[in-house]
C-alpha positions, 0 to 999 in steps of 0.5 A: 460553524463553531466560533471557537474553531473559526478563531482557532483557524484564523489564528493559525493562518495568521501565524503563517501571514506574519511568518517568514513564508514565501510571497506566494504562500502569504497571498493564498493565506490572505485570499482564504481569510478574506473569502466569505466562505470559510470552508477552504480556510478551515480545511487547510488549518483546522489540524496538522498533518499526522503520520498514519499507516502510510506516513504523511499524506494530504491534499497539496496546497497552503496550510498546516493541513495541506502538503507543501514545502513547509509541512514537508519541512517540519516532518523532515526536521523532526525526523532529522532531530530524531535521528540525531537523538537515536544515532548521535554516536553514529559518526555518519548518519545517512538517508535515501530520499526518492519520489514518484511522478506526482506534481511537486514530488521533485520539489518536495524531495529536494526540500527534504534532501536540503533539510537533511543535509543542512542538519549534517546528515548525508543524503543519497537523492535519486536523480529522478522518479523511482519505484517506492520498493527501490528506495526501501532496497537502497536504504539497506543496500547503502547502510542508511539509518532512514529514508523518505519517499515522496509519494501519495501512492494511488490517491488522486492527483490533488494529493501528495505524501511523505513516507518515512523509512527506518534503517531496515528499509521498512516504514516507521512503526512505534515507537519511532512514528510517535517519536518523530511526531514528538519532535515535529510537534516541538517545531513551533516556528518556521525558523526552526527548520533549516532549509538551506542545504549543504550540497557536499552532503547530497549525493545523487544515485541512479543506475548504480542502485538500479542495476543491483536492485534489478539483478536481485529481482532476476534471481527470484525466479523459481522457473527459469526453465518454464520462462524460457519455454514461454518467453513469447507470453503476451504481456500488456503492462501499464505504469499508469503515468508513474514510476513503474515505467523505469524498472518494470519493462527492463525487469520483465526483459531480464526475467526473459519475457520478450513480448511486453506490449506498451500502452503508449498513452500511459507511458507518459510520466505525468502527475496529472494522470491525463488518461485516468480519473484516478491512477488506482490499479483496483479500478477497472477505469484505470486498466481500460486502455490496457485491456483495450490493448490486450483485446487488440493484441490477443495478450495472455495477461494485463498488468498495471502498477500504481504511481509509485510502483508498489502496488499491481493489478491484473486482468486475465481472460476468463473461459469465455474470452472475456477480460476480467480483473482479478482483485487483490485477494485473488492475486495474493492467493495465486502468489502464495499458492505458486511460491509455496508449491514451487518451493515444495517441488524444488525441495526448498521447503525445510520447515523453517519458511513462513508467510505473512498476511493482514487480518483483512486479507482472505482466510484462503491464504491461511488455508493454503499455509496450513495444508502445506504445513507453512507457518503464517503470521497475521498482522494489521493492515499496512505493509510495515506490519509484515516488515515488522515480522520479517525484521523479527524473524530475520536469521531465524526463518525464511520469508517466502512471501506476504501480502495484503488485499490492497493489491500489495505483495512482496516476494523478496526479503531485500525489500521491506515494503510491498513491491510491484517490480518483483510482483509484475515479474512473478505474476508473469512467471505464474502465468507462463507456468500455468500456460506451460501446464495447458492453463490460463491464469483464470483456470489456475484461480479455479484450481485454487478454489477447487482445492481450498473452497471458493471465497469471494471478497468484496471491499467497500469504502464509504468516503466521509471527507473533512472534519465532519466526515472524521466525526461521522466515521468515528460515530460509526465505529462507536455504533458498531461497538455499542450495538454489534450485529447479531447476525449478518445475511441470516448467519449468526455472528459467533466471533467478534474481534475488537482490536482496540481492546484486543479482545476476541469474544465467543458470542455463543459462550459469552467468553472473551480472550486477549489476542496478542498484537503489537499494539491496539488498532481501531478494527472490528472483525465479525465472523459468522456461523457460515464462514463469512468474515467482516472487517470494519476500520477507518483508513489511516491515509484517506477520509474513508471507512473500509468494510471487507467482506468475505463469504465462502461457498463449496465448489465441487467442479469447474462446471459449477463455477459460474453459478457458485460465483453468482450465488456468492455475489447475492450473498455479498449483496445480502451482507451489505444490506445487513450492514446498511451499506 
C-alpha cells in the first residue's frame, strides 16, 4: 500500500469528519479511520465519482467515491451552477427529476429537487418511480433545460446513480459534461451546496405526463390490424422489481394486447431485487421466473425490463419448443428489419429516413440498411451518441430506429434515450406480425439470417474492481495497442481501428486513414479476413473491460441452422482463446 495514497485518503476523510455532515455519516467515517484494514477507507475516498457514459454511478455509502446525499448534492449544485451560466438570461430555468426503484433513490431525487429549487430553478418532480425514458420525454414535453434521473440501471443492488440530461432530453455530452464537472470541482466545501429547498418551486407530476407519453407510444404501431387479429398473443412480462410495472402493462393494453401474463413475485417494487442476484435482463437467471411462467402457460414470448425500464430482454421458443434468450444484437436486428420492411410496405420510405447503431453492435444492421437503401450512422457506445445524431438530423431526416447490443433500443423520436416501454410494445407487435404470417420470432430470426447471412455475437466482460482493477484495465488496453494481434482464430487481422487516435489502419498496405467521430474514445477494433469483428473497451460505468466478438458464417437453409450455430460457437471459443480470455 502506498503511504502517500493512504495519507491523502485519511486527509479527505478528515474533512468529512470535521465538516458539516450528519452524525450517521461521521460515525461511519470514524469507523473506517479506526479500522485495522484500510481497504474500505481507500475505496470510499481514493477518488471522486465522475461522470462517465452513464453519468454518476457508484456503490452507495459514505465517502467521495460513493453515492450519498453529499456526492449527489455536489453534482446537483454543480449542474445548477452550470445551468445558471448557460441559461442566465432565461427567466424560468426548469428541470425534471425522476428516479427508479433502488434503495435511497427517492431520497436522492428529493435531495436533487431541493437543491435545484434552492438555486431558484423550477423543478418537476415525479410523484414516485418512473421509467427513465419518460423523464427524457418529460424534459422535452415540459420545455425544460435539463433533467436528472436517479438510477443505476441494471447494476447490482449496492449501486445507485445519477444521469444528467440536457434540454433535448438526451444524456449530457461534451462540452456540457466536462462543463458540469468543472463546476462540481469548484465546490470545495459542503457549505457551497444549497440543501434547503424552496417548496414553491417544486411541482409534483405523474399521470398528467404518463397519459400523454402513453398516447404517443400507442401511435407508434405500424400494424394495428395485425395486433387486432393477434390480440390474444400470450405475453409474459416481468419488470424485475422495477419501474416498468408503472407503464409497460398499460402500454401493452393500449396497443391492443389482451393476454399479458404477470410474474407476480417480480411485480413487487424493491431495491433489494429479492428474486434475482442481478436485475439484468441480459442474464438468464434474471428471466428464470418469467420463463418458468411461460412454460406453465404455453406463452408466445417472454419480455423483461431492467429496473429503470430503459433496456429490454426477451426469450422465445425455438423449433424444439425450448425457451431461449435472444441477445441484444438479435433483438436489434428484428427491430430494424421490421421497422424498415413495414415502412417500405406502407409506402413510408421517402428517401430521407435513417437508423443509428453503435460501433460495437452487429454489422448485420448495416447490411440491412444498405440492402434497403436506408442510410445509417455508426456511433460510440452509449445512447447519448445516438441522441446526438438525432439532434443533428432533426427537421432534416426522419429517424425510424436505433439501438445498441446492450439491450437498448429506441423506436420513437420524442424520447432521446433507450426505451423499454416502446421496445416492449413494438417487440410484441413484431411477434404478432410474425404469428400472423405463420411464423414464430425464432423463425423470423432465421429468416433474417437467411437473407443477410448468419452472425454470432458474444459479449465478454472481465471484471477488475477497485483501484488495482482500474490500473489492470489500463494496462490491458495499453498492451493491445503496443502489441496488436496479427491473427485471430486463424484468420489474419486486416483492419485495426483505434478510436483513441481516430486512425483506421489497413494492415495489409500499412496505410492509415483518419476517422470522423465527435471525439476520441478508448476503443479498439480488429477486423479479420473471414469477417470476424472484435471490439475492446473499458466500461464507462462499471469496473470492467468489455470484449465484443462477432463471427460470420454462411447459412443456406433452415436445415443447416443448428450445425452453423454450433460451428459459430466453436469459432467464438477460438477467438476467445486467441485473445487470452
